[in-house]
N, C-alpha and C positions, 0 to 999 in steps of 0.2 A: 254238561261237561262232555267234550268229545273224546271218546276213548275207543280204541280197537281192541276187542277181546283178546286177539292173538298176541297183542303187544303188552298186555297187562302184567305187571310185576308187583311183588309185595313191596309196600312202602312203609316208611316209619310212621308210627302213630304220633299224632299231635296231641299233647296232653296239657290241659289247663289246670293250674293250681288255684284253688279257691278256698276261702275261709275267712274267719274274723281277724281283725287287726291284731298283730303280735302273737298269733297262734303258731307261727313258725314256718310259714310258706317259703320265704326266701332262705331261711336257715336250712330247711330240708334240701333245697336246690344247691345251696353252698356246700353242704355236707356231701351231697351226691357227686358233684363234679369238681369240687375244690376251687370254685370261683368265689371271690370275695364280694358277693352281691351286697350283703348287708352293710359292709364297711363303706361302700360307695354311696349309700343312700342316707340322706339327711335324717337324723334322729332314728335310724334303723328302720325307716318306713319306705317301702318301694313307692316311688312317686309316679311311675309310668310303666306301661307294659314293656316287658323285655321277652325276647324269644331266644331260646338256647337249645343246643343240640348235645346229646349225650350218647356215648357208645358203651353198650353193656353186653358183654358176652358175644361180641360180633354183630349185635343188632343196634340200630340207632333209634333214639327216642327224642322227639322235639318237645321241649317244654315251653309253655307260655306262662310267665310269672305275672300275676295281676295284683294291683294294689288292694290292700285290705281296708283302707280307710273308707268311711261311709260316703265320702264325696265322690268316690269313683265307681258308683253303681253302674253307670252306663258302660264304663270300660270293662268291668267284670262281665257284664252281659255280652259284650262284643267278643270277649275272650272265649266264652262258653260256646258261641255260635261257630267260631273258627275251629274249635278242637274236636277231636275224635273221642277222647276219653277225659273225664274230669276226676281230679283227686280233690276230695274235700278234706281239708286239714282242720282237725278239732283238737284243741289243747286238753290233755287228760285232766289237768287241774282246774280248768275253768268250764269246760263243757260247752254246750250249744249256746251261742250268743246271737244278737240280732243279725249280724252280717253272715253268720252261719246259716240262719234261716233264709236270708236273701239269696245266698249262694245256692241253696237247695232248690229254690224256685227257678233260678236261672238254669240249673242243670236239668230240671224237669221239663222246662220249656224247650231246651235244646234237644231233648230226647237222645242223650248220649250216655254210654256206659259210665258207671260211677264206681270209684274205689275210695274208701274212707281210710285216711291216715290219722290215727290217734297219736298225737305227738306229745312230747314232754312227759313220757312215762317214767323218766328218771326222778321226777319231783316227788318229795315225800307225800304231798297231798294229792297225787295223781289217783284218779278213780275211773279207769276205763269202763268198768261195768255201768257206772252212772251215765257216762257218755253214750254207751250202747243203748241204754233205756231211753235217754232223751232223744236220740235219733229215731228210735222206734215210735215215739210220740209224734214225730214229724213224718211218719210213714216211710222211714228209711230203715229197712230191716236187714241187719247184718247177718252174715252166714253163721256167726256164733250163736244167733238166736233162731236159727232155722230159716233165715231169709236168703235172698239171692245176692246181696251186695257184699263183695269181698272187702276185707279190711286188713290193715297192718298196724301193729303196735310199734311205734318208732320213737327214737330220741335223737334229734338232730345234733344236739351237743355231744352226746355219747357215741353217736354214729351207730346206733343200734336199730336193727330192723330194716335198714335201707336196702339191703340185698333182696330181702323178701318183697319189698315194695316194688323194686324194679322188675323182679321176676313176675310179679302179679300183673304189671303193666304189659309185659311181653306176652303173658298168657292170654290176657283179655284181647290184646291186639291180634293174636293168632286165631282166636275164636271168632273175632269180628271179620277177619280176612280183609284188611284195608289194602286196596290195590290202586294202581295208577298206571297211566301210559306215558312213559318218558319221551316217546316220539311225538306226542301231540303238541299243538301250540300251547304255550304256557298260559295258565290262568291261576288266580289265587286271590288273596285278600290282603289289603293294607292293614297292618296291626298297629302301626304308629308312624308319625311323620313330624318333621320339624324343618326349620330353616337354618341351615348351617351357615355361619357368617363367612366362611371361606368357600365352601363347595356348593352353596345354594340349596334348593329344596331337596330334602332327603327323606326316604321312606324305608321303614322296616316292613317286610312282607313275608308271607308264607306261600310257597308254591304248592298248590293243591293238585295240580296235574300238569304234565308236560315238563319241559326243561327251559330255563331262562338263561340267555347268554348275553354277553357283552355286545352292544350294537343293536340288540332287539328293540323294536318299537312296541311299547305297551301304553295302554290308556285306561283311566278310570272315567267316571262320569264328570269329574271335575278337573282332571289334569292329564297331560300327555308327557311321555318320556321316551327319548332315545337313550338307552342305557349307556352311560359313559364308563361306569365301573360297578363291580359287584364285590361285596365283602361278606364273609361269613360272620357268625355271631361273635367271634373273637376279634374281628376287625381285620383279618387277613384278606388280601385281595384274592379273588377266585375268578375263573373263566366262565363257570356256569353254575347254576343252582338247580338241583333236581327236585323231585317230588318230596313234599313235607319239609323241605329245607328252609330254615329261616335265613334271610339275607337282607342286607342293607344296600340300597342302590342310589346312585346319583344320576341326574339327567332330566328330572321332571321340569316342566316349564313353570310350574307353581306347586305349592304344597298340596298334595292330594288329601282328601278327607279320610279320616280314620274309619275303618269298617267297610270301605268301598271295595268292590270286586275289581280286579284288573284283568285285562285280556291282552293277548298278543295280536299284533296286526302286521300285515305284510308291507304296508306303506303308510306314510303320514296322513294321506287323504282319508283312508278308512278309519284311522285313529281319530281324526278330527270329527268325522261323522258320528262316531260313537260318543265322543266327549261332548257333553252339553254343559259348558261352563256356567256355573252360578256364582256370581260374585258375592262374597260375604258382606252383609250389611255393616256399614261403619258406625251406625248408631243403633244402640239396643237399649230401650227403656225397660228395665226389669220390673219396675213398680206397676202393679195393677191399678193403683190410684194415681192418675196423672194430674191431679188437681192440687197436689201439695205445693205449698209455697217454698218449702225447703227442698233442695235437690243437691245431691252429691254426684259430681261428674268424675269419671275414671277413664284413664287410658290403661288398658290391660295387655301386657306382653308375657308370653310364656314360651318354654322350650319346646313343647310338643302340643299338637292339636288335642290330644287326649287330656292334657293338663288344662287347656282352655275350656274344654267341655266340663271338666270337673269343677273348675273355679266358678264358671258361670252358673252351674247347678247349685253350688253352695251359696253363692250370692243371691240367687233367686229365692232361697229359703229365709233370708233375713227379713224380719217384719218391716214393712214399709208403709204402715198406715200414716206415719207422721213425716217421714222423709223418703223422697223418691230417690232411687239409685239408677243412674244413667251411665251405661258404658258407651263412651264416645267412639272408642276404637278398641278392637280386640283381635290380636294377631299373634302368630308365632314369630320368633326371631328376637334378636337383641334390640335393646332400646336405642333408638336413633334420633336424629335431629327433627325429623318429621313428627315423631311422637311428642316431643317437647313443644313444637309449634302448635300441634292440635290441642295439647293440654293448656297452653297459654291462652289460646283463643276461647276455650270453653271453661276457663278457670277450674281446670281439673288437676288431679294428682296422677302421676304415672306410677303404676305398680308393676313390678316385674317378678316373675316366678322362675327361678333357676336360669336366668339369662345374664348376658354381659352388658355393662354400661361403660362404653369407651370414655376416656378422660375428656375428649373433646365435647361429648354430649353432656358430661357432668358440668363442664364450664359454661355451656350454653344454658343449661337449666338454672345454674346459679345466677347467671346474668339476667335471665328472664323471670327469676323468682318462682320457678316451677319446682315443686317437691317431687323428687324421684326416689323411690324406695324399692330395693330388691330383696326377695325372700327365697329361702331354701325349703321352708316348710309351709304347707298350705294353711295350717291352722293359724299361723302368725299373720299371713296376708289377710285372711278373713277377719281376724281380730282387729287389724288395722282399719279395715273398711267399717267395722262396727263403731270403732272409736271416732272415725271421721263423721259418721252419721249422728252419733250422740252429740258431737260438738255443735252441730247446726240446729239442734232442736231448741225451740223457744219454750221453756216450761210454762205450762198453763197455770193460771191462778185458780186454785180450788177453794171453794167455800166449805167450811165445816161448822155446822150448827152445834153450839155447846149446850144450850138449855134455855129455859124460860122462867121469868119471875113476874108475879102478878102484883100490880101497884095497889097498896092498901091505904097509903096515907100520903098527903102532899105537904111539903114543908117549905123550904125557901126557894124562891124563883128569882133569878138575876140574869136579865138579858136572855142569852141562849142556854143558860144553865139552870138546872133544877136539882133539888135534893128531895128524893122520894123514899118512902118506906115500902119495902116489898117482902114477899115470901116466894122463895124458889119453889116452883111447882113441877119442874122437869129438868133433869141433868144438872148443870151448873151454870153460874154466871161468873164472868172473869173480868178483873180490872184491865183496862186498856183494850178490851174487845170492842168490836163494832156492834151496833144494835139496829134492830128494826122495831118500831112501835106498832103493835097490833091492836086494833080497836074493832069491836063488834059493830057491824052495820045494823041499825035498828030495823031496817026493812027486810034484809035478807037473813039476819042472824048469823052471817058469816064474818069471820075475822078478816080485816083488810089492813094492809100496810098504810099507815097514815104519815109516817115520818121515819127518818133515819138519824143516827148519831153515834155516840160512843160512851162507854162507861169510863169516866175520868178517875173516879175514886170509889172505893167499896169498903164498908164497915160492917162488922158484926158487933153489936153493942157499941162501946166507945172505942174499940180497937180497929185499926185498919187491917185489911186482909187482901190477899190476892184473889181468893175464890170463895164463893158461897154455894153450898150444895143443896140438893133436893130436900124440901121441908124446913130449911133454915130461913130465918128472917134476917134481913140486912137493910142497910141504908145505901142508896146508890146516888152518886153525884153524876148526873146525866148531862151531856152537852149535845145539842142537836137542833134540828130545824122545825120542831113541833113542840107545842106545850102539852105535857103529859097530863092525862086525867086519871082520876081514881077508877080502877077496874081495867086499865090498859095492861097489855102484856108486853114486857120487854124481852125481846128475843136476842140473846147474846150469841155472836158468831165471830169467827176469825177467817182470814183469807191467807192461804199459804201457797207457795210454789209447789207444783206436783213433783213427786219423786220420779225421775225418769229412769231410774235403775230398772233394767229388765225390759225396757221398751224396744231396745235394739238387740 
């Protein structure tokens, strides 16, 4: 980072909000700055990273809101790397959960200061002391226990403790002395990107040093931009973005990859030298077993590259021992005619995540008999893929041995049918079950299969019955391809279709 010491000024801290799903990360931000984040998100769950700026007592704070759902692990990790300070949100009524532990690991790896916000203290079942103890078990020692990690008790709903939390952020920021050089060439990180149907490739970025202006040339390793416009987090047009400021820009030649560093360049030639474009593969076989006969092909479209990352990560986790999952095409942007053509040629289904499907594309899909489905919640899209995979599984026929009966007497024989007297020596024998006839080889003394057939009828005494159990005597009407001898063993078994529940 190029900085001149004489030009350094205090900059706003970049704060990342981490924690388990539904523990109140977005609600805390909403309460802090009056923005209705939660209302905009499907099912109350933040689906992609957002960067927001807050003014508190004359000092600015930049917040990065990250998704809590387990699918977005890589996005949370990226958020932790960009930030200066991490706020770990833990619900007072639920305590430490799996994603809380994951967030702690991200924070430790990023080596950034930590503040714990114990949320939902207004709930009757809230137990902040238990949360404090659980965090200590994860080697997060709060100041209330004599440790060094500051914490705040908050209620996003009741708007309690928020002033203390903001003041704590400012205090930690002053202690860390975050500084930057506004006169330096701009550089920073792409925190999100997508393809806007009207404006083209769009990126949300955080300026880490320097000042970004309209008309500037910047580049990442995957894309170049001559900035056509800048917008602050509220969507208002601005002329420049300073240090720590989140901003959305238009002007990239293609959608840049999330998490990439961007740099300012004086001319397009320098930017092109820095940018080493790597085209995204259009075919991605997620299955480790490429020999499966059954394959489900997908065309995947999403609003943001972070969403694509998360979706592919979740789909990778679906068991594929019996069905291979192949992503024919995976891109950001609205579903278009090209997607439908790709799906038709590959006999694939088009799945969209928070994107648009123009009526013209709907008509083409209906004409070509291509299924196009759009989703607002990631769980539902993944469940759709599971259902598609279950439908193509051919259930295997599984054999179940029921039991054995030893032949003690021979009665009537008629063509391929015999009536024999038996005693069940193991398990059960069942009418209409299939059979193997086992006979001891006099040379090896081993039982060998000498014939197959089925039990046509079964009697205990003079009465017909469905089953005969261990130690019971019975009469068996056998039909098969071998003549039964006294001392033979009749092995009763059935064949059933396997239960595929839980395979996918």
